C-alpha positions in Angstrom: 0.5 62.4 124.4 -1.7 59.1 125.1 -5.4 59.6 124.0 -6.2 59.9 127.8 -4.0 62.7 128.1 -5.3 64.6 125.0 -8.3 64.1 126.5 -7.8 65.5 130.0 -5.8 68.3 128.4 -8.5 69.4 126.6 -9.8 70.3 130.2 -7.4 73.0 130.4 -10.0 75.7 128.2 -12.6 75.2 130.9 -10.5 76.0 133.9 -9.7 79.9 135.1 -6.2 79.7 136.3 -3.2 78.2 136.1 -1.1 77.6 139.1 2.7 76.8 138.4 5.3 75.4 140.5 8.5 77.2 139.7 11.5 75.3 140.0 11.6 72.7 137.0 8.3 73.7 135.7 8.8 77.6 134.6 12.6 77.3 134.8 15.5 74.9 135.1 16.2 76.1 138.7 15.6 72.4 139.8 19.1 71.5 138.4 21.0 74.3 140.6 18.5 72.9 143.2 20.0 69.6 142.6 23.6 70.2 142.7 23.4 72.4 146.0 21.5 70.0 148.0 24.3 67.1 146.5 27.0 69.9 147.7 25.3 69.7 151.1 24.5 66.2 152.0 27.5 64.5 150.1 30.0 66.4 152.5 27.5 66.0 155.5 26.5 62.5 155.4 30.5 61.4 154.8 31.4 63.4 158.0 29.0 61.4 159.6 29.9 57.8 157.8 26.5 57.6 156.7 25.0 56.1 153.5 26.0 58.3 150.6 23.9 60.8 148.9 22.3 59.9 145.8 20.1 61.3 143.1 17.0 59.2 144.2 17.1 61.0 147.4 16.4 64.1 145.7 13.5 63.3 144.1 12.3 60.9 147.3 13.0 63.6 150.2 13.9 67.0 148.9 12.1 67.6 145.8 9.4 70.4 145.9 9.3 70.4 150.0 9.9 73.5 152.0 13.9 73.5 152.4 13.7 72.6 156.1 11.4 69.7 155.5 13.8 68.4 153.0 16.9 68.7 155.4 14.8 66.6 158.0 13.0 64.1 155.9 16.7 63.1 154.2 18.7 62.9 157.8 15.7 61.1 159.1 16.2 58.4 156.1 19.7 57.9 157.5 18.5 57.7 161.3 20.1 60.8 162.0 18.3 63.0 164.3 20.1 67.1 164.8 18.5 70.2 166.9 15.9 71.8 164.7 17.6 75.3 165.4 15.9 78.5 163.9 15.3 79.9 160.5 18.2 82.7 161.9 20.8 80.1 162.5 24.2 80.7 160.7 25.3 78.1 157.6 28.1 76.7 159.7 25.6 75.3 162.8 24.6 71.8 162.6 20.9 71.8 163.4 18.3 71.4 160.5 17.9 75.1 159.9 21.8 75.4 159.6 22.1 73.2 156.9 19.0 74.3 155.5 20.5 77.8 155.3 24.1 76.5 154.2 22.5 75.0 151.0 21.0 78.2 150.1 24.0 79.8 150.4 25.0 77.4 148.0 22.3 77.9 145.7 22.2 81.5 145.9 25.6 82.0 144.6 25.0 79.8 141.9 21.9 81.7 140.5 24.2 84.8 140.9 27.3 82.8 139.0 25.0 81.4 136.1 21.8 82.9 136.0 18.7 81.2 134.6 16.9 81.1 131.6 13.4 80.1 131.7 12.0 76.6 129.8 11.2 78.1 126.3 7.9 75.7 126.2 6.8 76.8 129.2 7.3 80.5 128.4 5.0 80.0 125.1 2.4 78.3 127.6 2.4 80.8 129.9 2.2 83.7 127.4 -0.7 81.9 125.5 -2.2 81.6 128.9 -2.1 85.1 129.7 -3.3 86.5 126.3 -6.2 83.8 126.5 -7.3 85.7 129.9 -6.4 82.6 132.1 -5.0 83.9 135.4 -1.7 82.5 136.5 0.1 82.4 139.6 3.3 80.8 141.3 3.0 78.4 144.2 6.7 77.5 145.1 8.1 76.1 148.2 11.4 78.2 147.7 12.3 81.3 149.5 13.9 82.0 146.2 10.8 82.5 143.8 11.1 86.3 143.4 14.7 86.3 142.8 14.6 83.4 140.4 11.7 85.0 138.6 13.4 88.2 138.1 16.5 86.4 137.0 14.5 84.5 134.3 12.6 87.7 133.1 9.2 86.5 134.5 8.7 88.4 137.3 6.2 91.0 135.9 4.0 88.5 134.3 2.7 87.3 137.8 0.8 89.4 140.5 0.3 86.3 142.5 3.4 84.8 144.0 2.9 82.4 147.4 6.3 80.9 148.0 8.1 79.7 151.4 8.5 83.7 152.4 4.7 84.1 152.3 3.8 80.4 153.7 6.3 81.4 156.8 4.6 84.6 157.1 0.8 82.8 156.9 1.9 80.1 158.6 1.0 77.9 155.9 2.0 74.0 155.8 4.1 73.1 152.6 3.6 70.5 150.2 2.6 67.7 149.9 -0.3 69.6 152.1 -2.1 71.3 150.0 -2.2 74.6 151.6 0.1 76.8 149.6 -1.8 76.1 146.4 -5.6 76.9 148.0 -4.0 80.1 149.2 -2.8 80.6 145.6 -6.1 79.9 144.2 -7.8 82.4 147.1 -5.7 85.2 146.0 -7.1 84.9 142.6 -10.3 84.9 143.8 -11.2 81.1 142.7 -11.6 77.7 144.6 -9.1 75.1 143.9 -11.7 73.1 141.3 -11.5 76.0 138.9 -7.8 76.0 139.0 -5.1 74.1 137.5 -1.8 72.8 139.2 1.3 72.4 137.3 3.9 70.4 138.7 7.2 68.4 138.2 7.3 67.1 141.9 5.9 64.4 143.6 4.5 66.5 146.6 3.6 69.0 144.3 1.2 66.7 142.6 -0.2 65.2 145.8 -0.8 68.7 146.9 -2.8 69.3 143.9 -4.7 66.2 144.2 -5.2 66.4 148.0 -6.5 69.9 147.2 -9.1 68.8 144.7 -8.2 71.2 142.1 -9.5 71.1 139.0 -6.6 69.4 137.0 -3.3 68.2 137.9 -0.5 68.7 135.3 2.6 66.5 135.8 6.0 67.9 134.0 8.8 64.9 133.9 11.7 66.7 134.7 13.1 63.5 135.8 11.3 61.8 138.4 9.5 59.6 135.6 5.6 60.0 134.4 4.7 57.0 136.4 5.9 58.4 139.6 4.1 61.8 138.9 0.7 59.8 137.8 1.0 57.4 141.1 1.0 60.7 143.1 -1.9 62.2 141.7 -1.3 64.0 138.2 -3.9 63.5 135.9 -1.6 63.5 132.9 2.1 64.2 132.4 3.8 65.7 129.8 7.7 66.3 128.7 7.3 70.1 128.3 4.6 72.7 128.5 5.2 73.8 124.9 3.0 70.2 124.1 -0.1 71.8 125.7 -0.3 75.5 124.1 -2.6 74.2 121.3 -5.2 73.4 124.0 -5.6 76.6 125.5 -7.9 79.1 124.0 -6.6 82.1 121.9 -9.2 84.7 123.2 -10.4 85.4 126.5 -13.6 83.5 127.1 -14.8 85.1 130.2 -14.4 88.1 132.6 -11.7 87.6 134.9 -12.2 87.9 139.1 -10.7 90.6 141.3 -7.4 89.2 142.9 -7.2 89.0 146.8 -4.4 89.6 148.8 
């Protein structure tokens, strides 16, 4: 890490909670999502004689956003408008929700067939944080957060999970709006200024910056460190294992009572 990043990393020990994005931060499910989106949009855009889908499209229009927002934004980039539909639309329907549900079916199949293993460095960082008495939560746009955490063996680490299901039930605007992260902090009994946002997506670090969180840590899984810095990360690492030494080894203060 650069000297500036090392300086900012020392602030980790002074904050009370870590709010983790899931896909691409704790688990490599971002790769599964990327394959599922590619399968969806490659076929669909070909059928519409539109500009072909590329990996750059994933990072620019889809990464970190709620599923239907990703569909809508990608199609808008090609000048395509289709009916919105409803969340219970069949995956066969040509609506925003239908295409989003089609992508989710592909993702769920890949998860069942191949499972997922958490990043070792992220697990080491998470375990050190828990040992030190730092509160942790998952804040994910995905409606599959709980199944992914269960598949990765991490479900029992988190009492607070704010995912796409919670966001829909609570009418929370998704990333890059800060609402879901703010809700995660609230459920931990903390203010945003007391929490660290840990993100790999441009939309996620933007959410952390817009929410005035105490620290926004970017994890570069392919978007590039400068892009994460430009969107609001205080510093960027390639692996959370690099930050284990920045956390305290023992609890420093009592933890607040969790809200729900």
